[in-house]
mmCIF file of the N, C-alpha and C atoms, coordinates in Angstrom:
data_MODEL
# 
_entry.id   MODEL 
# 
loop_
_atom_site.group_PDB 
_atom_site.id 
_atom_site.type_symbol 
_atom_site.label_atom_id 
_atom_site.label_alt_id 
_atom_site.label_comp_id 
_atom_site.label_asym_id 
_atom_site.label_entity_id 
_atom_site.label_seq_id 
_atom_site.pdbx_PDB_ins_code 
_atom_site.Cartn_x 
_atom_site.Cartn_y 
_atom_site.Cartn_z 
_atom_site.occupancy 
_atom_site.B_iso_or_equiv 
_atom_site.pdbx_formal_charge 
_atom_site.auth_seq_id 
_atom_site.auth_comp_id 
_atom_site.auth_asym_id 
_atom_site.auth_atom_id 
_atom_site.pdbx_PDB_model_num 
ATOM 1   N N  . MET A 1 1  ? 142.464 -21.982 165.475 1.00 0.00 ? 1  MET A N  1 
ATOM 2   C CA . MET A 1 1  ? 141.622 -20.902 164.989 1.00 0.00 ? 1  MET A CA 1 
ATOM 3   C C  . MET A 1 1  ? 141.251 -21.192 163.537 1.00 0.00 ? 1  MET A C  1 
ATOM 4   N N  . LYS A 1 2  ? 139.982 -20.982 163.228 1.00 0.00 ? 2  LYS A N  1 
ATOM 5   C CA . LYS A 1 2  ? 139.481 -21.157 161.864 1.00 0.00 ? 2  LYS A CA 1 
ATOM 6   C C  . LYS A 1 2  ? 139.604 -19.838 161.111 1.00 0.00 ? 2  LYS A C  1 
ATOM 7   N N  . ASN A 1 3  ? 140.087 -19.908 159.881 1.00 0.00 ? 3  ASN A N  1 
ATOM 8   C CA . ASN A 1 3  ? 140.121 -18.742 159.006 1.00 0.00 ? 3  ASN A CA 1 
ATOM 9   C C  . ASN A 1 3  ? 138.881 -18.784 158.132 1.00 0.00 ? 3  ASN A C  1 
ATOM 10  N N  . VAL A 1 4  ? 138.000 -17.814 158.333 1.00 0.00 ? 4  VAL A N  1 
ATOM 11  C CA . VAL A 1 4  ? 136.718 -17.774 157.641 1.00 0.00 ? 4  VAL A CA 1 
ATOM 12  C C  . VAL A 1 4  ? 136.657 -16.512 156.796 1.00 0.00 ? 4  VAL A C  1 
ATOM 13  N N  . LYS A 1 5  ? 136.274 -16.685 155.527 1.00 0.00 ? 5  LYS A N  1 
ATOM 14  C CA . LYS A 1 5  ? 136.082 -15.547 154.642 1.00 0.00 ? 5  LYS A CA 1 
ATOM 15  C C  . LYS A 1 5  ? 134.648 -15.580 154.146 1.00 0.00 ? 5  LYS A C  1 
ATOM 16  N N  . VAL A 1 6  ? 133.985 -14.444 154.234 1.00 0.00 ? 6  VAL A N  1 
ATOM 17  C CA . VAL A 1 6  ? 132.649 -14.303 153.660 1.00 0.00 ? 6  VAL A CA 1 
ATOM 18  C C  . VAL A 1 6  ? 132.815 -13.479 152.390 1.00 0.00 ? 6  VAL A C  1 
ATOM 19  N N  . LEU A 1 7  ? 132.426 -14.087 151.279 1.00 0.00 ? 7  LEU A N  1 
ATOM 20  C CA . LEU A 1 7  ? 132.565 -13.453 149.976 1.00 0.00 ? 7  LEU A CA 1 
ATOM 21  C C  . LEU A 1 7  ? 131.251 -12.801 149.602 1.00 0.00 ? 7  LEU A C  1 
ATOM 22  N N  . GLY A 1 8  ? 131.266 -11.512 149.367 1.00 0.00 ? 8  GLY A N  1 
ATOM 23  C CA . GLY A 1 8  ? 130.048 -10.815 148.973 1.00 0.00 ? 8  GLY A CA 1 
ATOM 24  C C  . GLY A 1 8  ? 130.271 -9.319  148.924 1.00 0.00 ? 8  GLY A C  1 
ATOM 25  N N  . THR A 1 9  ? 129.412 -8.649  148.180 1.00 0.00 ? 9  THR A N  1 
ATOM 26  C CA . THR A 1 9  ? 129.593 -7.221  147.941 1.00 0.00 ? 9  THR A CA 1 
ATOM 27  C C  . THR A 1 9  ? 128.982 -6.333  149.014 1.00 0.00 ? 9  THR A C  1 
ATOM 28  N N  . GLY A 1 10 ? 128.493 -6.909  150.080 1.00 0.00 ? 10 GLY A N  1 
ATOM 29  C CA . GLY A 1 10 ? 127.933 -6.105  151.167 1.00 0.00 ? 10 GLY A CA 1 
ATOM 30  C C  . GLY A 1 10 ? 126.416 -6.079  151.181 1.00 0.00 ? 10 GLY A C  1 
ATOM 31  N N  . CYS A 1 11 ? 125.787 -6.994  150.452 1.00 0.00 ? 11 CYS A N  1 
ATOM 32  C CA . CYS A 1 11 ? 124.321 -7.060  150.426 1.00 0.00 ? 11 CYS A CA 1 
ATOM 33  C C  . CYS A 1 11 ? 123.785 -7.519  151.788 1.00 0.00 ? 11 CYS A C  1 
ATOM 34  N N  . ALA A 1 12 ? 122.497 -7.457  151.950 1.00 0.00 ? 12 ALA A N  1 
ATOM 35  C CA . ALA A 1 12 ? 121.864 -7.848  153.219 1.00 0.00 ? 12 ALA A CA 1 
ATOM 36  C C  . ALA A 1 12 ? 122.171 -9.302  153.566 1.00 0.00 ? 12 ALA A C  1 
ATOM 37  N N  . ASN A 1 13 ? 122.140 -10.201 152.580 1.00 0.00 ? 13 ASN A N  1 
ATOM 38  C CA . ASN A 1 13 ? 122.435 -11.613 152.852 1.00 0.00 ? 13 ASN A CA 1 
ATOM 39  C C  . ASN A 1 13 ? 123.885 -11.806 153.279 1.00 0.00 ? 13 ASN A C  1 
ATOM 40  N N  . CYS A 1 14 ? 124.786 -11.024 152.697 1.00 0.00 ? 14 CYS A N  1 
ATOM 41  C CA . CYS A 1 14 ? 126.199 -11.118 153.068 1.00 0.00 ? 14 CYS A CA 1 
ATOM 42  C C  . CYS A 1 14 ? 126.394 -10.676 154.519 1.00 0.00 ? 14 CYS A C  1 
ATOM 43  N N  . LYS A 1 15 ? 125.761 -9.577  154.878 1.00 0.00 ? 15 LYS A N  1 
ATOM 44  C CA . LYS A 1 15 ? 125.855 -9.081  156.257 1.00 0.00 ? 15 LYS A CA 1 
ATOM 45  C C  . LYS A 1 15 ? 125.228 -10.070 157.235 1.00 0.00 ? 15 LYS A C  1 
ATOM 46  N N  . ALA A 1 16 ? 124.113 -10.683 156.838 1.00 0.00 ? 16 ALA A N  1 
ATOM 47  C CA . ALA A 1 16 ? 123.453 -11.670 157.695 1.00 0.00 ? 16 ALA A CA 1 
ATOM 48  C C  . ALA A 1 16 ? 124.348 -12.896 157.885 1.00 0.00 ? 16 ALA A C  1 
ATOM 49  N N  . THR A 1 17 ? 125.065 -13.273 156.840 1.00 0.00 ? 17 THR A N  1 
ATOM 50  C CA . THR A 1 17 ? 125.970 -14.422 156.925 1.00 0.00 ? 17 THR A CA 1 
ATOM 51  C C  . THR A 1 17 ? 127.115 -14.137 157.886 1.00 0.00 ? 17 THR A C  1 
ATOM 52  N N  . VAL A 1 18 ? 127.691 -12.950 157.813 1.00 0.00 ? 18 VAL A N  1 
ATOM 53  C CA . VAL A 1 18 ? 128.766 -12.560 158.731 1.00 0.00 ? 18 VAL A CA 1 
ATOM 54  C C  . VAL A 1 18 ? 128.269 -12.619 160.170 1.00 0.00 ? 18 VAL A C  1 
ATOM 55  N N  . LYS A 1 19 ? 127.105 -12.037 160.416 1.00 0.00 ? 19 LYS A N  1 
ATOM 56  C CA . LYS A 1 19 ? 126.548 -12.015 161.775 1.00 0.00 ? 19 LYS A CA 1 
ATOM 57  C C  . LYS A 1 19 ? 126.259 -13.427 162.274 1.00 0.00 ? 19 LYS A C  1 
ATOM 58  N N  . LEU A 1 20 ? 125.691 -14.270 161.412 1.00 0.00 ? 20 LEU A N  1 
ATOM 59  C CA . LEU A 1 20 ? 125.383 -15.651 161.789 1.00 0.00 ? 20 LEU A CA 1 
ATOM 60  C C  . LEU A 1 20 ? 126.652 -16.393 162.198 1.00 0.00 ? 20 LEU A C  1 
ATOM 61  N N  . ILE A 1 21 ? 127.701 -16.266 161.400 1.00 0.00 ? 21 ILE A N  1 
ATOM 62  C CA . ILE A 1 21 ? 128.952 -16.958 161.717 1.00 0.00 ? 21 ILE A CA 1 
ATOM 63  C C  . ILE A 1 21 ? 129.554 -16.423 163.013 1.00 0.00 ? 21 ILE A C  1 
ATOM 64  N N  . GLU A 1 22 ? 129.541 -15.103 163.188 1.00 0.00 ? 22 GLU A N  1 
ATOM 65  C CA . GLU A 1 22 ? 130.056 -14.509 164.432 1.00 0.00 ? 22 GLU A CA 1 
ATOM 66  C C  . GLU A 1 22 ? 129.279 -15.025 165.641 1.00 0.00 ? 22 GLU A C  1 
ATOM 67  N N  . ASP A 1 23 ? 127.955 -15.021 165.541 1.00 0.00 ? 23 ASP A N  1 
ATOM 68  C CA . ASP A 1 23 ? 127.107 -15.441 166.670 1.00 0.00 ? 23 ASP A CA 1 
ATOM 69  C C  . ASP A 1 23 ? 127.324 -16.916 167.014 1.00 0.00 ? 23 ASP A C  1 
ATOM 70  N N  . ILE A 1 24 ? 127.378 -17.771 166.003 1.00 0.00 ? 24 ILE A N  1 
ATOM 71  C CA . ILE A 1 24 ? 127.540 -19.207 166.256 1.00 0.00 ? 24 ILE A CA 1 
ATOM 72  C C  . ILE A 1 24 ? 128.938 -19.498 166.796 1.00 0.00 ? 24 ILE A C  1 
ATOM 73  N N  . ALA A 1 25 ? 129.960 -18.849 166.243 1.00 0.00 ? 25 ALA A N  1 
ATOM 74  C CA . ALA A 1 25 ? 131.324 -19.055 166.747 1.00 0.00 ? 25 ALA A CA 1 
ATOM 75  C C  . ALA A 1 25 ? 131.407 -18.669 168.220 1.00 0.00 ? 25 ALA A C  1 
ATOM 76  N N  . ARG A 1 26 ? 130.782 -17.549 168.564 1.00 0.00 ? 26 ARG A N  1 
ATOM 77  C CA . ARG A 1 26 ? 130.779 -17.099 169.965 1.00 0.00 ? 26 ARG A CA 1 
ATOM 78  C C  . ARG A 1 26 ? 130.053 -18.116 170.844 1.00 0.00 ? 26 ARG A C  1 
ATOM 79  N N  . ALA A 1 27 ? 128.899 -18.591 170.394 1.00 0.00 ? 27 ALA A N  1 
ATOM 80  C CA . ALA A 1 27 ? 128.109 -19.551 171.182 1.00 0.00 ? 27 ALA A CA 1 
ATOM 81  C C  . ALA A 1 27 ? 128.847 -20.879 171.358 1.00 0.00 ? 27 ALA A C  1 
ATOM 82  N N  . MET A 1 28 ? 129.606 -21.271 170.339 1.00 0.00 ? 28 MET A N  1 
ATOM 83  C CA . MET A 1 28 ? 130.347 -22.537 170.399 1.00 0.00 ? 28 MET A CA 1 
ATOM 84  C C  . MET A 1 28 ? 131.732 -22.369 171.026 1.00 0.00 ? 28 MET A C  1 
ATOM 85  N N  . ASN A 1 29 ? 132.096 -21.116 171.321 1.00 0.00 ? 29 ASN A N  1 
ATOM 86  C CA . ASN A 1 29 ? 133.414 -20.804 171.877 1.00 0.00 ? 29 ASN A CA 1 
ATOM 87  C C  . ASN A 1 29 ? 134.531 -21.269 170.938 1.00 0.00 ? 29 ASN A C  1 
ATOM 88  N N  . VAL A 1 30 ? 134.342 -20.977 169.639 1.00 0.00 ? 30 VAL A N  1 
ATOM 89  C CA . VAL A 1 30 ? 135.328 -21.305 168.614 1.00 0.00 ? 30 VAL A CA 1 
ATOM 90  C C  . VAL A 1 30 ? 135.974 -20.006 168.144 1.00 0.00 ? 30 VAL A C  1 
ATOM 91  N N  . ALA A 1 31 ? 137.294 -19.967 168.170 1.00 0.00 ? 31 ALA A N  1 
ATOM 92  C CA . ALA A 1 31 ? 138.017 -18.780 167.716 1.00 0.00 ? 31 ALA A CA 1 
ATOM 93  C C  . ALA A 1 31 ? 138.033 -18.761 166.192 1.00 0.00 ? 31 ALA A C  1 
ATOM 94  N N  . VAL A 1 32 ? 137.613 -17.636 165.611 1.00 0.00 ? 32 VAL A N  1 
ATOM 95  C CA . VAL A 1 32 ? 137.626 -17.485 164.158 1.00 0.00 ? 32 VAL A CA 1 
ATOM 96  C C  . VAL A 1 32 ? 138.309 -16.177 163.787 1.00 0.00 ? 32 VAL A C  1 
ATOM 97  N N  . ASN A 1 33 ? 138.997 -16.226 162.671 1.00 0.00 ? 33 ASN A N  1 
ATOM 98  C CA . ASN A 1 33 ? 139.536 -15.025 162.053 1.00 0.00 ? 33 ASN A CA 1 
ATOM 99  C C  . ASN A 1 33 ? 138.610 -14.763 160.870 1.00 0.00 ? 33 ASN A C  1 
ATOM 100 N N  . LEU A 1 34 ? 137.680 -13.824 161.032 1.00 0.00 ? 34 LEU A N  1 
ATOM 101 C CA . LEU A 1 34 ? 136.641 -13.576 160.036 1.00 0.00 ? 34 LEU A CA 1 
ATOM 102 C C  . LEU A 1 34 ? 137.025 -12.397 159.162 1.00 0.00 ? 34 LEU A C  1 
ATOM 103 N N  . GLU A 1 35 ? 137.019 -12.643 157.857 1.00 0.00 ? 35 GLU A N  1 
ATOM 104 C CA . GLU A 1 35 ? 137.395 -11.613 156.891 1.00 0.00 ? 35 GLU A CA 1 
ATOM 105 C C  . GLU A 1 35 ? 136.276 -11.480 155.863 1.00 0.00 ? 35 GLU A C  1 
ATOM 106 N N  . LYS A 1 36 ? 135.939 -10.241 155.519 1.00 0.00 ? 36 LYS A N  1 
ATOM 107 C CA . LYS A 1 36 ? 134.934 -9.994  154.485 1.00 0.00 ? 36 LYS A CA 1 
ATOM 108 C C  . LYS A 1 36 ? 135.661 -9.648  153.191 1.00 0.00 ? 36 LYS A C  1 
ATOM 109 N N  . ILE A 1 37 ? 135.348 -10.364 152.138 1.00 0.00 ? 37 ILE A N  1 
ATOM 110 C CA . ILE A 1 37 ? 135.935 -10.124 150.822 1.00 0.00 ? 37 ILE A CA 1 
ATOM 111 C C  . ILE A 1 37 ? 134.848 -9.509  149.946 1.00 0.00 ? 37 ILE A C  1 
ATOM 112 N N  . GLU A 1 38 ? 135.035 -8.248  149.542 1.00 0.00 ? 38 GLU A N  1 
ATOM 113 C CA . GLU A 1 38 ? 133.998 -7.539  148.787 1.00 0.00 ? 38 GLU A CA 1 
ATOM 114 C C  . GLU A 1 38 ? 134.391 -7.220  147.353 1.00 0.00 ? 38 GLU A C  1 
ATOM 115 N N  . ASN A 1 39 ? 135.652 -7.415  146.998 1.00 0.00 ? 39 ASN A N  1 
ATOM 116 C CA . ASN A 1 39 ? 136.113 -7.135  145.645 1.00 0.00 ? 39 ASN A CA 1 
ATOM 117 C C  . ASN A 1 39 ? 135.660 -8.252  144.703 1.00 0.00 ? 39 ASN A C  1 
ATOM 118 N N  . ILE A 1 40 ? 134.970 -7.873  143.628 1.00 0.00 ? 40 ILE A N  1 
ATOM 119 C CA . ILE A 1 40 ? 134.392 -8.860  142.708 1.00 0.00 ? 40 ILE A CA 1 
ATOM 120 C C  . ILE A 1 40 ? 135.444 -9.805  142.124 1.00 0.00 ? 40 ILE A C  1 
ATOM 121 N N  . SER A 1 41 ? 136.595 -9.279  141.714 1.00 0.00 ? 41 SER A N  1 
ATOM 122 C CA . SER A 1 41 ? 137.606 -10.165 141.133 1.00 0.00 ? 41 SER A CA 1 
ATOM 123 C C  . SER A 1 41 ? 138.166 -11.134 142.172 1.00 0.00 ? 41 SER A C  1 
ATOM 124 N N  . ASP A 1 42 ? 138.267 -10.685 143.424 1.00 0.00 ? 42 ASP A N  1 
ATOM 125 C CA . ASP A 1 42 ? 138.712 -11.589 144.496 1.00 0.00 ? 42 ASP A CA 1 
ATOM 126 C C  . ASP A 1 42 ? 137.674 -12.684 144.735 1.00 0.00 ? 42 ASP A C  1 
ATOM 127 N N  . ILE A 1 43 ? 136.398 -12.314 144.717 1.00 0.00 ? 43 ILE A N  1 
ATOM 128 C CA . ILE A 1 43 ? 135.317 -13.283 144.912 1.00 0.00 ? 43 ILE A CA 1 
ATOM 129 C C  . ILE A 1 43 ? 135.350 -14.319 143.785 1.00 0.00 ? 43 ILE A C  1 
ATOM 130 N N  . MET A 1 44 ? 135.482 -13.845 142.559 1.00 0.00 ? 44 MET A N  1 
ATOM 131 C CA . MET A 1 44 ? 135.486 -14.746 141.407 1.00 0.00 ? 44 MET A CA 1 
ATOM 132 C C  . MET A 1 44 ? 136.708 -15.658 141.388 1.00 0.00 ? 44 MET A C  1 
ATOM 133 N N  . SER A 1 45 ? 137.802 -15.227 142.033 1.00 0.00 ? 45 SER A N  1 
ATOM 134 C CA . SER A 1 45 ? 139.003 -16.070 142.068 1.00 0.00 ? 45 SER A CA 1 
ATOM 135 C C  . SER A 1 45 ? 138.756 -17.362 142.854 1.00 0.00 ? 45 SER A C  1 
ATOM 136 N N  . TYR A 1 46 ? 137.725 -17.368 143.683 1.00 0.00 ? 46 TYR A N  1 
ATOM 137 C CA . TYR A 1 46 ? 137.347 -18.580 144.420 1.00 0.00 ? 46 TYR A CA 1 
ATOM 138 C C  . TYR A 1 46 ? 136.373 -19.439 143.628 1.00 0.00 ? 46 TYR A C  1 
ATOM 139 N N  . GLY A 1 47 ? 135.956 -18.978 142.447 1.00 0.00 ? 47 GLY A N  1 
ATOM 140 C CA . GLY A 1 47 ? 135.003 -19.726 141.631 1.00 0.00 ? 47 GLY A CA 1 
ATOM 141 C C  . GLY A 1 47 ? 133.572 -19.538 142.091 1.00 0.00 ? 47 GLY A C  1 
ATOM 142 N N  . VAL A 1 48 ? 133.323 -18.553 142.938 1.00 0.00 ? 48 VAL A N  1 
ATOM 143 C CA . VAL A 1 48 ? 131.986 -18.295 143.465 1.00 0.00 ? 48 VAL A CA 1 
ATOM 144 C C  . VAL A 1 48 ? 131.273 -17.317 142.540 1.00 0.00 ? 48 VAL A C  1 
ATOM 145 N N  . MET A 1 49 ? 130.123 -17.739 142.015 1.00 0.00 ? 49 MET A N  1 
ATOM 146 C CA . MET A 1 49 ? 129.364 -16.886 141.102 1.00 0.00 ? 49 MET A CA 1 
ATOM 147 C C  . MET A 1 49 ? 128.126 -16.291 141.755 1.00 0.00 ? 49 MET A C  1 
ATOM 148 N N  . SER A 1 50 ? 127.690 -16.854 142.870 1.00 0.00 ? 50 SER A N  1 
ATOM 149 C CA . SER A 1 50 ? 126.552 -16.278 143.591 1.00 0.00 ? 50 SER A CA 1 
ATOM 150 C C  . SER A 1 50 ? 126.944 -16.111 145.048 1.00 0.00 ? 50 SER A C  1 
ATOM 151 N N  . THR A 1 51 ? 126.612 -14.944 145.582 1.00 0.00 ? 51 THR A N  1 
ATOM 152 C CA . THR A 1 51 ? 127.013 -14.612 146.946 1.00 0.00 ? 51 THR A CA 1 
ATOM 153 C C  . THR A 1 51 ? 125.806 -14.652 147.870 1.00 0.00 ? 51 THR A C  1 
ATOM 154 N N  . PRO A 1 52 ? 126.027 -14.748 149.162 1.00 0.00 ? 52 PRO A N  1 
ATOM 155 C CA . PRO A 1 52 ? 127.324 -14.839 149.816 1.00 0.00 ? 52 PRO A CA 1 
ATOM 156 C C  . PRO A 1 52 ? 127.968 -16.206 149.651 1.00 0.00 ? 52 PRO A C  1 
ATOM 157 N N  . GLY A 1 53 ? 129.279 -16.173 149.633 1.00 0.00 ? 53 GLY A N  1 
ATOM 158 C CA . GLY A 1 53 ? 130.059 -17.399 149.654 1.00 0.00 ? 53 GLY A CA 1 
ATOM 159 C C  . GLY A 1 53 ? 130.803 -17.469 150.971 1.00 0.00 ? 53 GLY A C  1 
ATOM 160 N N  . VAL A 1 54 ? 131.115 -18.673 151.399 1.00 0.00 ? 54 VAL A N  1 
ATOM 161 C CA . VAL A 1 54 ? 131.859 -18.868 152.645 1.00 0.00 ? 54 VAL A CA 1 
ATOM 162 C C  . VAL A 1 54 ? 133.053 -19.771 152.341 1.00 0.00 ? 54 VAL A C  1 
ATOM 163 N N  . VAL A 1 55 ? 134.224 -19.310 152.765 1.00 0.00 ? 55 VAL A N  1 
ATOM 164 C CA . VAL A 1 55 ? 135.460 -20.067 152.605 1.00 0.00 ? 55 VAL A CA 1 
ATOM 165 C C  . VAL A 1 55 ? 136.009 -20.323 154.000 1.00 0.00 ? 55 VAL A C  1 
ATOM 166 N N  . ILE A 1 56 ? 136.270 -21.588 154.314 1.00 0.00 ? 56 ILE A N  1 
ATOM 167 C CA . ILE A 1 56 ? 136.835 -21.927 155.628 1.00 0.00 ? 56 ILE A CA 1 
ATOM 168 C C  . ILE A 1 56 ? 138.159 -22.636 155.404 1.00 0.00 ? 56 ILE A C  1 
ATOM 169 N N  . ASP A 1 57 ? 139.197 -22.068 155.982 1.00 0.00 ? 57 ASP A N  1 
ATOM 170 C CA . ASP A 1 57 ? 140.559 -22.599 155.856 1.00 0.00 ? 57 ASP A CA 1 
ATOM 171 C C  . ASP A 1 57 ? 140.910 -22.887 154.401 1.00 0.00 ? 57 ASP A C  1 
ATOM 172 N N  . GLY A 1 58 ? 140.547 -21.950 153.509 1.00 0.00 ? 58 GLY A N  1 
ATOM 173 C CA . GLY A 1 58 ? 140.916 -22.040 152.109 1.00 0.00 ? 58 GLY A CA 1 
ATOM 174 C C  . GLY A 1 58 ? 139.985 -22.835 151.217 1.00 0.00 ? 58 GLY A C  1 
ATOM 175 N N  . LYS A 1 59 ? 138.939 -23.449 151.783 1.00 0.00 ? 59 LYS A N  1 
ATOM 176 C CA . LYS A 1 59 ? 138.023 -24.283 151.006 1.00 0.00 ? 59 LYS A CA 1 
ATOM 177 C C  . LYS A 1 59 ? 136.642 -23.626 150.944 1.00 0.00 ? 59 LYS A C  1 
ATOM 178 N N  . VAL A 1 60 ? 136.098 -23.495 149.736 1.00 0.00 ? 60 VAL A N  1 
ATOM 179 C CA . VAL A 1 60 ? 134.740 -22.962 149.576 1.00 0.00 ? 60 VAL A CA 1 
ATOM 180 C C  . VAL A 1 60 ? 133.755 -24.014 150.098 1.00 0.00 ? 60 VAL A C  1 
ATOM 181 N N  . VAL A 1 61 ? 132.961 -23.618 151.096 1.00 0.00 ? 61 VAL A N  1 
ATOM 182 C CA . VAL A 1 61 ? 131.998 -24.550 151.686 1.00 0.00 ? 61 VAL A CA 1 
ATOM 183 C C  . VAL A 1 61 ? 130.555 -24.158 151.386 1.00 0.00 ? 61 VAL A C  1 
ATOM 184 N N  . HIS A 1 62 ? 130.350 -22.939 150.839 1.00 0.00 ? 62 HIS A N  1 
ATOM 185 C CA . HIS A 1 62 ? 128.985 -22.473 150.601 1.00 0.00 ? 62 HIS A CA 1 
ATOM 186 C C  . HIS A 1 62 ? 128.998 -21.353 149.574 1.00 0.00 ? 62 HIS A C  1 
ATOM 187 N N  . ALA A 1 63 ? 127.953 -21.320 148.742 1.00 0.00 ? 63 ALA A N  1 
ATOM 188 C CA . ALA A 1 63 ? 127.774 -20.204 147.815 1.00 0.00 ? 63 ALA A CA 1 
ATOM 189 C C  . ALA A 1 63 ? 126.287 -20.018 147.548 1.00 0.00 ? 63 ALA A C  1 
ATOM 190 N N  . GLY A 1 64 ? 125.830 -18.774 147.606 1.00 0.00 ? 64 GLY A N  1 
ATOM 191 C CA . GLY A 1 64 ? 124.455 -18.436 147.269 1.00 0.00 ? 64 GLY A CA 1 
ATOM 192 C C  . GLY A 1 64 ? 123.493 -18.563 148.430 1.00 0.00 ? 64 GLY A C  1 
ATOM 193 N N  . GLY A 1 65 ? 123.071 -17.438 148.976 1.00 0.00 ? 65 GLY A N  1 
ATOM 194 C CA . GLY A 1 65 ? 122.096 -17.424 150.070 1.00 0.00 ? 65 GLY A CA 1 
ATOM 195 C C  . GLY A 1 65 ? 122.752 -17.558 151.426 1.00 0.00 ? 65 GLY A C  1 
ATOM 196 N N  . VAL A 1 66 ? 121.975 -17.233 152.432 1.00 0.00 ? 66 VAL A N  1 
ATOM 197 C CA . VAL A 1 66 ? 122.456 -17.334 153.813 1.00 0.00 ? 66 VAL A CA 1 
ATOM 198 C C  . VAL A 1 66 ? 122.467 -18.810 154.209 1.00 0.00 ? 66 VAL A C  1 
ATOM 199 N N  . PRO A 1 67 ? 123.598 -19.307 154.702 1.00 0.00 ? 67 PRO A N  1 
ATOM 200 C CA . PRO A 1 67 ? 123.638 -20.713 155.122 1.00 0.00 ? 67 PRO A CA 1 
ATOM 201 C C  . PRO A 1 67 ? 122.769 -20.939 156.355 1.00 0.00 ? 67 PRO A C  1 
ATOM 202 N N  . ASN A 1 68 ? 122.331 -22.181 156.544 1.00 0.00 ? 68 ASN A N  1 
ATOM 203 C CA . ASN A 1 68 ? 121.522 -22.456 157.738 1.00 0.00 ? 68 ASN A CA 1 
ATOM 204 C C  . ASN A 1 68 ? 122.431 -22.690 158.941 1.00 0.00 ? 68 ASN A C  1 
ATOM 205 N N  . LYS A 1 69 ? 121.838 -22.554 160.094 1.00 0.00 ? 69 LYS A N  1 
ATOM 206 C CA . LYS A 1 69 ? 122.590 -22.619 161.358 1.00 0.00 ? 69 LYS A CA 1 
ATOM 207 C C  . LYS A 1 69 ? 123.322 -23.947 161.519 1.00 0.00 ? 69 LYS A C  1 
ATOM 208 N N  . SER A 1 70 ? 122.685 -25.051 161.188 1.00 0.00 ? 70 SER A N  1 
ATOM 209 C CA . SER A 1 70 ? 123.329 -26.349 161.386 1.00 0.00 ? 70 SER A CA 1 
ATOM 210 C C  . SER A 1 70 ? 124.540 -26.523 160.474 1.00 0.00 ? 70 SER A C  1 
ATOM 211 N N  . ALA A 1 71 ? 124.493 -25.947 159.272 1.00 0.00 ? 71 ALA A N  1 
ATOM 212 C CA . ALA A 1 71 ? 125.652 -26.021 158.375 1.00 0.00 ? 71 ALA A CA 1 
ATOM 213 C C  . ALA A 1 71 ? 126.831 -25.272 158.981 1.00 0.00 ? 71 ALA A C  1 
ATOM 214 N N  . VAL A 1 72 ? 126.580 -24.065 159.492 1.00 0.00 ? 72 VAL A N  1 
ATOM 215 C CA . VAL A 1 72 ? 127.652 -23.269 160.101 1.00 0.00 ? 72 VAL A CA 1 
ATOM 216 C C  . VAL A 1 72 ? 128.220 -23.992 161.313 1.00 0.00 ? 72 VAL A C  1 
ATOM 217 N N  . GLU A 1 73 ? 127.369 -24.575 162.119 1.00 0.00 ? 73 GLU A N  1 
ATOM 218 C CA . GLU A 1 73 ? 127.845 -25.318 163.295 1.00 0.00 ? 73 GLU A CA 1 
ATOM 219 C C  . GLU A 1 73 ? 128.752 -26.478 162.861 1.00 0.00 ? 73 GLU A C  1 
ATOM 220 N N  . GLY A 1 74 ? 128.368 -27.158 161.790 1.00 0.00 ? 74 GLY A N  1 
ATOM 221 C CA . GLY A 1 74 ? 129.192 -28.268 161.287 1.00 0.00 ? 74 GLY A CA 1 
ATOM 222 C C  . GLY A 1 74 ? 130.553 -27.804 160.799 1.00 0.00 ? 74 GLY A C  1 
ATOM 223 N N  . TRP A 1 75 ? 130.569 -26.666 160.078 1.00 0.00 ? 75 TRP A N  1 
ATOM 224 C CA . TRP A 1 75 ? 131.852 -26.133 159.594 1.00 0.00 ? 75 TRP A CA 1 
ATOM 225 C C  . TRP A 1 75 ? 132.766 -25.771 160.749 1.00 0.00 ? 75 TRP A C  1 
ATOM 226 N N  . LEU A 1 76 ? 132.209 -25.151 161.778 1.00 0.00 ? 76 LEU A N  1 
ATOM 227 C CA . LEU A 1 76 ? 133.025 -24.680 162.889 1.00 0.00 ? 76 LEU A CA 1 
ATOM 228 C C  . LEU A 1 76 ? 133.445 -25.813 163.822 1.00 0.00 ? 76 LEU A C  1 
ATOM 229 N N  . ALA A 1 77 ? 132.687 -26.912 163.834 1.00 0.00 ? 77 ALA A N  1 
ATOM 230 C CA . ALA A 1 77 ? 132.991 -28.030 164.718 1.00 0.00 ? 77 ALA A CA 1 
ATOM 231 C C  . ALA A 1 77 ? 134.103 -28.915 164.152 1.00 0.00 ? 77 ALA A C  1 
ATOM 232 N N  . SER A 1 78 ? 134.233 -28.921 162.845 1.00 0.00 ? 78 SER A N  1 
ATOM 233 C CA . SER A 1 78 ? 135.225 -29.844 162.242 1.00 0.00 ? 78 SER A CA 1 
ATOM 234 C C  . SER A 1 78 ? 136.608 -29.259 162.198 1.00 0.00 ? 78 SER A C  1 
# 
């Protein structure tokens, strides 16, 4: 199971990122533990200054804007 955290304050892009990851994980049949981190100090503790950010298994893989589908597929496949 992949531990995925979406870092963001709840903006439209953050919500779109959560939905994108959920949809792709379901389509790929990959089990994910998806957590939304909305506290600013928690977000900044990852070194992310622009949201949404995505953390997979403890590693920041994306920051700023909604990631594209192929990037999410790559994160979930590895």
